[in-house]
C-alpha positions, 0 to 999 in steps of 0.5 A: 499499500505504501508503495502505491500511494508513494510513501516510503513509510507509515510515519511519513502519511502523518508528516503533515501534521505539526511536529509539536502535536506529533511529538505528544501523540505517544501513550506514556504507559508502562508496558505490561499494566491492567486495563483498569490502569490503561482506562483510568489514565485515558480517562484522565487524559479525556477529562483534560478536554475543554468541551463547552460549546458556548466558547466554541465559535467554529462552524466551517462545515461541522455545527454546534447544535443543541440535540433534544435527548429525545433524539438519542433516546428514540434512535437508540431503540433495539429495534433500530440499533440492531436492525440488520439492511433492509433487503427482506422487506417482509422483516424490516417494515419498521427500519423501511418506513423510518427510512421513507419518512426520512426521505419525505422530510429532506425532500421537503426540506430541499424543495425537491421531488425526491430524496434518497435514503442518504450517503456518507457525508456532504462531501461524498454527496457532492461528488456523487452529484457530480457523477450523476450530472456527467451520466445525464449529460453524457456529451459534456466532461467539464465540471465547474466549481465555485471556488466558495464551495467548501474546500474539503468537498472540493478536495473529495470531488477531486479525488473522485474524479481521479478515475473517470476519463477524460473529466476537466474540473474547474474553479470559479472565482468569488466576488468581493461580496463573496458571492459566486462569479456568473461563468462565461456562457462558453464555459457554461455550454460545455459544463455537464454541471455547476456546483455552488455552496448554499451557503457557501464556505464564506457564510454567504447565501448565494441567489441561485435562480439567476445562476439557474437561469443561466445553466439551464439556458446552456442545458447545464445542471445546477447543483446546490451544496449545503454543509449548513442545513438548518439554514433551509429552514430560513432561506428559499429552498434549492427547488424554489430556485430551480436547482436540479439537484440539492445535496448537503450534509445533515449533521445540523439536524440532531447529530452531535459533534464527535470528532469530524463524524459521522456525517449524513449525506443528503441528496435529492433531485427532480423527479425526472432524473430519478432513474440516475439518482445514487444510493438507497431509495425506499418506496411506498407500496400496498401489500397483498392484503391491502395494507400500506407497506414499504419496499427498496425500490430502483435499486441499481447500486453495485451489489445488486444487478448493475455492476459496473453500470450502477448509479453509485458504489457506495454500498450502504449509508448512515442509517442511524444518522438518518434516523436521528435527523428524521426524530430531530425534524419530527420533534421540532416540526415545520415551525420549531425548525424555523425557530431554531433556525431564526435564533441562529440568524439572529445570534450570528448578526449579533456577533457581528455587530458586537465584533465591529469594533474589532474588526470589520465584515469582509464580504457584504453579502447576506449570511446565516449563522457564519461570517468572515471577519477581517482584523489586523494580525488575525491568526495571532488573535485567533491563537491567543483567544485559544489560550483563553479557552475561546475557539474563535472560529476558523483562520481562513489563510489555510483554505484561502491565501488571500484571506490570511487576515480573516477569521470564518466564525459561527454563532448558533442557538447554544450561544447566548450575549454572555458567550458573545462578550466573552469571544469580544473580549478574547478577540479584542484583548491586546495581549 
């Protein structure tokens, strides 16, 4: 494996991790100690972590939200936690119905005709959307990506396309207000699809309708990619903006932050594209006795009959995560979800207002619960805030070199005015 990926040894695979962190990575445990001793040592290390959502203002693709206790309680029931994949509908009606309800909820949230049962996460959902678009527009081999699309999503898409013949990947820059530049007509006429973040990685809510009109005039497909799915409770749905394929990350819908995963890929499209939809799809039917029933339908994944002609090579999905999202959406309902989203909107704008004396908003476009703050010596201020126990967003210079003096900050319903005061003090401190 080392030869194939081109590294000399296993240690070289971690060379990108800062040396100071690698030096601390070894566990200083004596040989031959008991399990009880190991557990005690690891517990002491874990208890040294700071885990206060109120002093964490980091979003950038994974967001701190309040998860009602009922979500874990219901999703953790043995009937769901121990259920096998529902290939046999006669013994899997509960699982199939839960998945059907998930699809229905996501289709409504995205404003689309049909949604699948989910894929791994938002990044793989975006990559699968590209493959779907290439199937639907077989005569086109150009894929356009907004540079304001989440950088890690763009990396996953590039990895997916390494094995696809003759596909050109091109990034489209963003404007001074943080919105994506509309590509030239000659590019759109060659493109199978155009992927735009909604909101994008700079926190800006794009106006998708004019982009969709331009893409469709050239017979291309517009794909919206939503890393912060809670935003869809207050902004225009992708379907209402005439998007063809809408994908995203469902972590904000009842899934806690857990060191980067697991996530939940959301995937929906227009009904006319359903036969090219990747992943698992649950449909409603009528049993022989006339009762309502549920089955897997349009099963064209590789482990069935399609093999190399499959719509996807993802062989499973995050079913328990999808269940948690279903429970969360059902508990809050349409109005409750909007209330939480409005709390996010209000808190983020309050944070931006209180930080006006520390820095300035880098982009003038509309935003939901994330914004870019430009301030002098941004990285050092971020480091000083971290020393005071405040995670003041993400230094954007690592993703966008031209934004070295900017931080991407996120405020949600878990924050309050007191927390905002702590953030302002941490970033405004002179030493």
